[in-house]
C-alpha positions as CSV (number, residue, x, y, z in Angstrom):
1,M,23.7,-27.2,22.2
2,N,24.8,-25.1,19.1
3,H,27.3,-22.3,19.2
4,S,28.4,-20.0,16.4
5,L,31.9,-19.1,15.5
6,S,32.8,-15.8,14.0
7,I,36.1,-14.8,12.3
8,S,37.2,-11.2,12.5
9,T,38.1,-9.3,9.4
10,P,40.9,-9.9,8.7
11,P,41.5,-12.7,11.2
12,T,44.3,-11.9,13.6
13,S,46.0,-15.1,12.8
14,F,46.7,-14.1,9.2
15,F,50.4,-13.6,8.7
16,C,50.2,-10.7,6.3
17,Q,48.0,-7.9,5.2
18,L,45.3,-9.1,2.8
19,D,45.8,-7.7,-0.7
20,Y,44.3,-9.1,-3.9
21,E,47.0,-7.5,-6.0
22,D,49.6,-9.7,-4.3
23,P,50.0,-12.7,-6.7
24,S,50.7,-15.0,-3.8
25,Q,47.2,-14.2,-2.3
26,R,45.2,-14.1,-5.6
27,N,44.1,-17.7,-5.1
28,G,42.9,-17.1,-1.6
29,F,43.6,-19.1,1.6
30,E,42.6,-22.4,3.1
31,L,42.0,-22.5,6.9
32,D,41.8,-25.4,9.2
33,I,39.1,-24.9,11.8
34,R,39.2,-27.1,15.0
35,V,36.7,-27.0,17.8
36,F,36.7,-28.9,21.1
37,D,33.7,-29.6,23.3
38,G,35.7,-30.8,26.3
39,K,35.8,-34.4,25.1
40,F,35.8,-34.5,21.3
41,Y,37.4,-32.5,18.6
42,A,35.9,-31.7,15.2
43,T,37.9,-30.3,12.3
44,T,37.0,-28.8,8.9
45,K,38.7,-26.8,6.2
46,I,37.3,-23.6,4.8
47,R,38.4,-21.6,1.8
48,I,38.6,-17.9,1.9
49,E,38.8,-16.0,-1.4
50,I,39.9,-12.4,-1.6
51,E,37.8,-10.1,-3.7
52,D,39.4,-7.1,-5.4
53,I,38.4,-3.6,-4.3
54,N,39.4,-0.3,-5.9
55,D,42.3,0.4,-3.5
56,S,45.1,1.3,-5.8
57,A,45.5,4.7,-7.5
58,P,46.3,4.7,-11.2
59,I,49.9,5.1,-12.3
60,I,50.9,7.6,-15.0
61,T,54.1,7.1,-16.9
62,G,55.5,9.4,-19.5
63,P,57.9,12.4,-19.9
64,K,58.2,14.8,-17.0
65,Q,59.1,17.6,-19.4
66,T,58.8,18.2,-23.1
67,S,59.4,21.0,-25.6
68,I,57.3,22.0,-28.6
69,L,57.8,24.5,-31.4
70,E,55.6,27.6,-31.1
71,N,54.1,26.8,-34.5
72,V,53.0,23.2,-33.7
73,E,49.9,22.2,-35.5
74,R,46.6,21.7,-33.6
75,K,46.0,18.1,-32.6
76,E,49.6,17.1,-33.3
77,L,51.0,14.6,-30.8
78,V,53.4,16.4,-28.4
79,A,53.8,13.8,-25.7
80,E,52.6,10.3,-24.9
81,F,51.5,9.0,-21.5
82,V,50.4,5.5,-20.3
83,A,48.1,5.0,-17.4
84,T,47.8,1.7,-15.6
85,D,45.9,0.5,-12.6
86,L,46.7,-2.5,-10.4
87,D,43.0,-3.1,-9.6
88,E,41.3,-5.6,-11.9
89,N,38.4,-4.3,-14.0
90,D,39.1,-0.6,-13.4
91,F,38.4,1.7,-16.2
92,I,40.8,4.6,-16.7
93,E,39.6,7.7,-18.5
């Protein structure tokens, strides 16, 4: 007789919220699976890899305020900002 086993997402036995951006989870998890038929046990290991999703907003860093002269030339740099995103392979525009 065959039976199937399903794992909920995320499994309730995980000790933390799954997050690809967490360096300790980036390499995934290895789970030990054990089943019992009333007489015998069988065990196996499965590897669960976490895939990145776009779940982090970009972060903008730069000055909160700046002053410029009223005669500033067009296209002259008046402030510089940096945008980063924790999600891998995100394109910031």
